[in-house]
ROFITI-484273 format. One record per atom (N, C-alpha, C, O): atom name; z, y, x. Coordinates in steps of 0.1 Angstrom, whole numbers, plus 5000, padded with zeros to 4 digits. Each point is the difference from the previous one (the first is absolute). Layout:
N
+-------+------+------+------+
| atomo |   zz |   yy |   xx |
+-------+------+------+------+
|    CA |    Z |    Y |    X |
...
+-------+------+------+------+
This chain:
91
+-------+------+------+------+
| atomo |   zz |   yy |   xx |
+-------+------+------+------+
|     N | 4740 | 8949 | 6729 |
|    CA | 5001 | 4990 | 4989 |
|     C | 5006 | 5008 | 4989 |
|     O | 5009 | 5008 | 5001 |
|     N | 4984 | 4987 | 4988 |
|    CA | 5005 | 5005 | 4986 |
|     C | 5009 | 4991 | 4993 |
|     O | 5004 | 4990 | 5005 |
|     N | 4999 | 5013 | 4983 |
|    CA | 5009 | 4991 | 4992 |
|     C | 4994 | 4986 | 4998 |
|     O | 5005 | 4989 | 5001 |
|     N | 4982 | 5013 | 4995 |
|    CA | 4992 | 4986 | 4995 |
|     C | 4998 | 4992 | 5013 |
|     O | 5000 | 4988 | 4999 |
|     N | 4999 | 5018 | 5013 |
|    CA | 5000 | 4991 | 5013 |
|     C | 5013 | 4992 | 5003 |
|     O | 5002 | 4988 | 5003 |
|     N | 5007 | 5023 | 4994 |
|    CA | 5016 | 4994 | 5001 |
|     C | 5003 | 4988 | 4991 |
|     O | 5006 | 4990 | 5003 |
|     N | 4989 | 5012 | 4984 |
|    CA | 5003 | 4990 | 4991 |
|     C | 4992 | 4988 | 5005 |
|     O | 5006 | 4989 | 5000 |
|     N | 4983 | 5011 | 5004 |
|    CA | 4992 | 4989 | 5004 |
|     C | 5007 | 4994 | 5012 |
|     O | 5001 | 4988 | 5001 |
|     N | 5005 | 5020 | 5009 |
|    CA | 5007 | 4994 | 5011 |
|     C | 5014 | 4991 | 4996 |
|     O | 5004 | 4990 | 5004 |
|     N | 5002 | 5019 | 4986 |
|    CA | 5012 | 4993 | 4995 |
|     C | 4998 | 4987 | 4993 |
|     O | 5007 | 4990 | 5002 |
|     N | 4983 | 5009 | 4990 |
|    CA | 4994 | 4986 | 4993 |
|     C | 4997 | 4991 | 5010 |
|     O | 5004 | 4988 | 4999 |
|     N | 4988 | 5015 | 5012 |
|    CA | 4997 | 4991 | 5010 |
|     C | 5012 | 4994 | 5007 |
|     O | 5002 | 4987 | 5000 |
|     N | 5006 | 5020 | 5005 |
|    CA | 5013 | 4998 | 5007 |
|     C | 5010 | 4992 | 4991 |
|     O | 5007 | 4991 | 5005 |
|     N | 4994 | 5013 | 4983 |
|    CA | 5011 | 4993 | 4992 |
|     C | 4994 | 4988 | 4992 |
|     O | 5009 | 4992 | 4996 |
|     N | 4980 | 5007 | 5002 |
|    CA | 4995 | 4990 | 4991 |
|     C | 5000 | 5003 | 4985 |
|     O | 4998 | 4991 | 4991 |
|     N | 5005 | 5020 | 5006 |
|    CA | 5001 | 5004 | 4986 |
|     C | 4988 | 5007 | 4994 |
|     O | 4991 | 5004 | 5008 |
|     N | 5007 | 4997 | 4982 |
|    CA | 4987 | 5005 | 4994 |
|     C | 4999 | 5015 | 5003 |
|     O | 5009 | 5006 | 5004 |
|     N | 4978 | 5000 | 4994 |
|    CA | 4999 | 5016 | 5004 |
|     C | 5006 | 5005 | 4989 |
|     O | 5007 | 5010 | 5003 |
|     N | 4994 | 4987 | 4982 |
|    CA | 5006 | 5004 | 4991 |
|     C | 5014 | 5002 | 5001 |
|     O | 5004 | 5011 | 4997 |
|     N | 5004 | 4978 | 5008 |
|    CA | 5013 | 4999 | 5003 |
|     C | 5003 | 5010 | 5012 |
|     O | 5010 | 5007 | 4999 |
|     N | 4983 | 4993 | 5010 |
|    CA | 5003 | 5007 | 5012 |
|     C | 4999 | 5016 | 4998 |
|     O | 5008 | 5008 | 5006 |
|     N | 4984 | 4994 | 4985 |
|    CA | 4998 | 5014 | 4996 |
|     C | 5013 | 5005 | 4992 |
|     O | 5005 | 5011 | 5001 |
|     N | 4998 | 4980 | 4990 |
|    CA | 5014 | 5004 | 4992 |
|     C | 5011 | 5000 | 5009 |
|     O | 5009 | 5008 | 4997 |
|     N | 4992 | 4984 | 5013 |
|    CA | 5012 | 5000 | 5007 |
|     C | 4999 | 5012 | 5010 |
|     O | 5011 | 5007 | 5003 |
|     N | 4978 | 4997 | 5001 |
|    CA | 4999 | 5012 | 5010 |
|     C | 5003 | 5013 | 4991 |
|     O | 5007 | 5010 | 5003 |
|     N | 4987 | 4990 | 4986 |
|    CA | 5001 | 5013 | 4991 |
|     C | 5016 | 5002 | 4996 |
|     O | 5004 | 5011 | 5000 |
|     N | 5004 | 4978 | 4997 |
|    CA | 5010 | 4999 | 4995 |
|     C | 5012 | 5005 | 5014 |
|     O | 5010 | 5006 | 4998 |
|     N | 4985 | 4989 | 5013 |
|    CA | 5008 | 5002 | 5013 |
|     C | 4999 | 5017 | 5003 |
|     O | 5010 | 5007 | 5002 |
|     N | 4977 | 4997 | 4997 |
|    CA | 4996 | 5015 | 5001 |
|     C | 5008 | 5007 | 4991 |
|     O | 5007 | 5009 | 5005 |
|     N | 4994 | 4988 | 4983 |
|    CA | 5006 | 5008 | 4989 |
|     C | 5014 | 4999 | 5002 |
|     O | 5007 | 5010 | 4998 |
|     N | 4999 | 4979 | 5006 |
|    CA | 5015 | 5001 | 5001 |
|     C | 5005 | 5008 | 5011 |
|     O | 5010 | 5006 | 4999 |
|     N | 4981 | 4995 | 5012 |
|    CA | 5003 | 5008 | 5014 |
|     C | 4999 | 5014 | 4993 |
|     O | 5010 | 5007 | 5000 |
|     N | 4982 | 4997 | 4995 |
|    CA | 4995 | 5014 | 4994 |
|     C | 5012 | 5004 | 4991 |
|     O | 5007 | 5010 | 5001 |
|     N | 4996 | 4981 | 4990 |
|    CA | 5011 | 5004 | 4991 |
|     C | 5014 | 5003 | 5006 |
|     O | 5007 | 5009 | 4998 |
|     N | 4995 | 4980 | 5013 |
|    CA | 5013 | 5000 | 5007 |
|     C | 5001 | 5015 | 5008 |
|     O | 5010 | 5007 | 4999 |
|     N | 4980 | 4995 | 5008 |
|    CA | 5000 | 5012 | 5008 |
|     C | 5001 | 5011 | 4992 |
|     O | 5008 | 5008 | 5002 |
|     N | 4984 | 4994 | 4988 |
|    CA | 5001 | 5012 | 4990 |
|     C | 5014 | 5001 | 4994 |
|     O | 5004 | 5012 | 4997 |
|     N | 5004 | 4977 | 5001 |
|    CA | 5014 | 5003 | 4997 |
|     C | 5009 | 5005 | 5010 |
|     O | 5012 | 5004 | 4998 |
|     N | 4983 | 4997 | 5015 |
|    CA | 5008 | 5004 | 5010 |
|     C | 5008 | 4990 | 5008 |
|     O | 5010 | 5003 | 5007 |
|     N | 4984 | 4984 | 4991 |
|    CA | 5005 | 4989 | 5011 |
|     C | 4989 | 4997 | 5009 |
|     O | 4988 | 5001 | 4997 |
|     N | 5018 | 4995 | 5016 |
|    CA | 4992 | 4995 | 5009 |
|     C | 4998 | 4983 | 4998 |
|     O | 5008 | 4992 | 4996 |
|     N | 4978 | 5006 | 5008 |
|    CA | 4996 | 4985 | 5000 |
|     C | 4997 | 4996 | 5014 |
|     O | 4993 | 5007 | 5007 |
|     N | 5014 | 4981 | 4998 |
|    CA | 4999 | 4996 | 5013 |
|     C | 4994 | 4986 | 4998 |
|     O | 5004 | 4991 | 4993 |
|     N | 4985 | 5007 | 5014 |
|    CA | 4993 | 4987 | 5002 |
|     C | 5001 | 4997 | 5014 |
|     O | 4991 | 5004 | 5008 |
|     N | 5019 | 4988 | 4996 |
|    CA | 5003 | 4996 | 5013 |
|     C | 4989 | 4995 | 5007 |
|     O | 4993 | 4991 | 4995 |
|     N | 5003 | 5015 | 5018 |
|    CA | 4989 | 4996 | 5008 |
|     C | 4987 | 5009 | 4996 |
|     O | 4992 | 5004 | 5009 |
|     N | 5007 | 4999 | 4980 |
|    CA | 4987 | 5008 | 4995 |
|     C | 5005 | 5016 | 5001 |
|     O | 4993 | 5007 | 5008 |
|     N | 5018 | 4997 | 4985 |
|    CA | 5003 | 5016 | 5000 |
|     C | 5008 | 5003 | 4988 |
|     O | 5003 | 4991 | 4992 |
|     N | 5001 | 5021 | 5006 |
|    CA | 5005 | 5005 | 4991 |
|     C | 4994 | 5012 | 4993 |
|     O | 4995 | 5009 | 5006 |
|     N | 5006 | 4992 | 4980 |
|    CA | 4996 | 5012 | 4992 |
|     C | 5012 | 5006 | 4994 |
|     O | 5008 | 4993 | 4994 |
|     N | 4992 | 5021 | 5008 |
|    CA | 5009 | 5009 | 4996 |
|     C | 4997 | 5013 | 4995 |
|     O | 4991 | 5007 | 5006 |
|     N | 5017 | 4999 | 4984 |
|    CA | 4998 | 5015 | 4998 |
|     C | 5004 | 5008 | 5010 |
|     O | 5010 | 4998 | 5007 |
|     N | 4982 | 5013 | 4996 |
|    CA | 5003 | 5010 | 5011 |
|     C | 5002 | 5013 | 4994 |
|     O | 4990 | 5004 | 4994 |
|     N | 5019 | 5003 | 5006 |
|    CA | 4998 | 5015 | 4995 |
|     C | 4993 | 5009 | 5011 |
|     O | 5001 | 4999 | 5012 |
|     N | 4992 | 5009 | 4980 |
|    CA | 4992 | 5010 | 5007 |
|     C | 5003 | 5014 | 4997 |
|     O | 4998 | 5004 | 4989 |
|     N | 5008 | 5003 | 5021 |
|    CA | 5005 | 5013 | 4997 |
|     C | 4988 | 5010 | 4997 |
|     O | 4989 | 4999 | 5004 |
|     N | 5016 | 5012 | 4987 |
|    CA | 4991 | 5011 | 4997 |
|     C | 4992 | 5005 | 5012 |
|     O | 5007 | 5000 | 5010 |
|     N | 4983 | 5004 | 4990 |
|    CA | 4994 | 5006 | 5012 |
|     C | 4989 | 5011 | 4999 |
|     O | 4994 | 5000 | 4989 |
|     N | 5002 | 5009 | 5019 |
|    CA | 4990 | 5010 | 4997 |
|     C | 4987 | 4992 | 5002 |
|     O | 4999 | 4990 | 5008 |
|     N | 4991 | 5014 | 4986 |
|    CA | 4987 | 4996 | 5002 |
|     C | 4989 | 5011 | 4997 |
|     O | 5003 | 5011 | 4995 |
|     N | 4984 | 4986 | 5008 |
|    CA | 4989 | 5009 | 4995 |
|     C | 4991 | 4995 | 4993 |
|     O | 4996 | 4989 | 5003 |
|     N | 4999 | 5019 | 4985 |
|    CA | 4989 | 4998 | 4992 |
|     C | 4988 | 4999 | 5008 |
|     O | 4996 | 5010 | 5007 |
|     N | 4997 | 4979 | 4994 |
|    CA | 4987 | 4998 | 5009 |
|     C | 4988 | 5010 | 4996 |
|     O | 4992 | 5004 | 5008 |
|     N | 5009 | 4999 | 4979 |
|    CA | 4988 | 5007 | 4995 |
|     C | 5004 | 5017 | 5003 |
|     O | 4991 | 5008 | 5005 |
|     N | 5021 | 4995 | 4993 |
|    CA | 5002 | 5015 | 4999 |
|     C | 5007 | 5002 | 5015 |
|     O | 4997 | 5010 | 5006 |
|     N | 5011 | 4981 | 4999 |
|    CA | 5009 | 5002 | 5012 |
|     C | 5010 | 5006 | 4998 |
|     O | 5007 | 5003 | 5010 |
|     N | 4998 | 5001 | 4978 |
|    CA | 5013 | 5004 | 4997 |
|     C | 5013 | 4991 | 5002 |
|     O | 4998 | 4988 | 4998 |
|     N | 5012 | 5016 | 5005 |
|    CA | 5012 | 4991 | 5001 |
|     C | 5005 | 4995 | 4988 |
|     O | 4998 | 5008 | 4990 |
|     N | 5008 | 4982 | 5007 |
|    CA | 5006 | 4993 | 4989 |
|     C | 5009 | 4990 | 5004 |
|     O | 5000 | 4995 | 5012 |
|     N | 5010 | 5002 | 4979 |
|    CA | 5011 | 4994 | 5001 |
|     C | 4996 | 4986 | 4995 |
|     O | 4995 | 4999 | 4988 |
|     N | 5006 | 4990 | 5020 |
|    CA | 4999 | 4986 | 4996 |
|     C | 5014 | 4995 | 4996 |
|     O | 5009 | 5001 | 5008 |
|     N | 4993 | 4995 | 4980 |
|    CA | 5013 | 4996 | 4995 |
|     C | 5005 | 4986 | 5007 |
|     O | 4992 | 4992 | 5003 |
|     N | 5022 | 5007 | 5000 |
|    CA | 5007 | 4988 | 5004 |
|     C | 4996 | 4989 | 4989 |
|     O | 4999 | 5003 | 4988 |
|     N | 4999 | 4985 | 5018 |
|    CA | 4997 | 4987 | 4994 |
|     C | 5004 | 4988 | 5006 |
|     O | 5004 | 4999 | 5012 |
|     N | 4994 | 4989 | 4981 |
|    CA | 5003 | 4989 | 5008 |
|     C | 4988 | 4992 | 5002 |
|     O | 4993 | 4999 | 4990 |
|     N | 5003 | 4995 | 5020 |
|    CA | 4989 | 4993 | 5001 |
|     C | 5003 | 4986 | 5006 |
|     O | 5011 | 4998 | 5005 |
|     N | 4981 | 4993 | 4995 |
|    CA | 5002 | 4984 | 5003 |
|     C | 4997 | 5000 | 5015 |
|     O | 4990 | 5007 | 5004 |
|     N | 5017 | 4986 | 5004 |
|    CA | 4998 | 4996 | 5014 |
|     C | 5002 | 4987 | 5003 |
|     O | 5008 | 4993 | 4995 |
|     N | 4983 | 5003 | 5014 |
|    CA | 4999 | 4984 | 5005 |
|     C | 5006 | 5001 | 5015 |
|     O | 4996 | 5008 | 5008 |
|     N | 5011 | 4983 | 4995 |
|    CA | 5003 | 4997 | 5014 |
|     C | 4997 | 4988 | 5005 |
|     O | 5006 | 4991 | 4995 |
|     N | 4985 | 5005 | 5014 |
|    CA | 4996 | 4987 | 5003 |
|     C | 5013 | 4993 | 5007 |
|     O | 5008 | 5006 | 5008 |
|     N | 4993 | 4982 | 4988 |
|    CA | 5011 | 4990 | 5009 |
|     C | 4995 | 4996 | 5013 |
|     O | 4989 | 5002 | 5005 |
|     N | 5022 | 4993 | 5002 |
|    CA | 4997 | 4998 | 5015 |
|     C | 4988 | 4988 | 5001 |
|     O | 4991 | 5000 | 5008 |
|     N | 5011 | 4991 | 4985 |
|    CA | 4989 | 4988 | 4999 |
|     C | 4986 | 5006 | 4998 |
|     O | 4990 | 4996 | 5007 |
|     N | 5009 | 5013 | 4984 |
|    CA | 4988 | 5007 | 4996 |
|     C | 4995 | 5007 | 5011 |
|     O | 4988 | 4999 | 5005 |
|     N | 5021 | 5011 | 5001 |
|    CA | 4996 | 5008 | 5012 |
|     C | 4995 | 4993 | 5011 |
|     O | 4990 | 5003 | 5007 |
|     N | 5018 | 4985 | 4996 |
|    CA | 4997 | 4990 | 5011 |
|     C | 4984 | 4994 | 4998 |
|     O | 4992 | 4999 | 5009 |
|     N | 5006 | 4998 | 4978 |
|    CA | 4986 | 4993 | 4999 |
|     C | 4990 | 5011 | 5001 |
|     O | 4989 | 4997 | 5005 |
|     N | 5013 | 5015 | 4990 |
|    CA | 4989 | 5010 | 4999 |
|     C | 4998 | 5005 | 5018 |
|     O | 4989 | 5003 | 5004 |
|     N | 5021 | 4996 | 5003 |
|    CA | 4999 | 5005 | 5013 |
|     C | 4995 | 4989 | 5009 |
|     O | 4998 | 5003 | 5012 |
|     N | 5002 | 4986 | 4984 |
|    CA | 4994 | 4989 | 5010 |
|     C | 4986 | 5000 | 4999 |
|     O | 4993 | 4992 | 5007 |
+-------+------+------+------+
């Protein structure tokens, strides 16, 4: 499912217009991204949580030359599914 299909499904289930559904979905996604980027965890009970996770510096290889290189430490976004979501998928 892509964003347009999700907007269609939200509009269908909520009774809102596609335009309003798109605006709400875009605002929700932007808010989650901004919050996680600022270093704060976002929890949606039953669905899951989004949080920033630090990744340590590590050694890697250049795929073209095969020589070793250092991959710098960084912070990446992570998602953990909630209990309800896990149970629904496992059923």
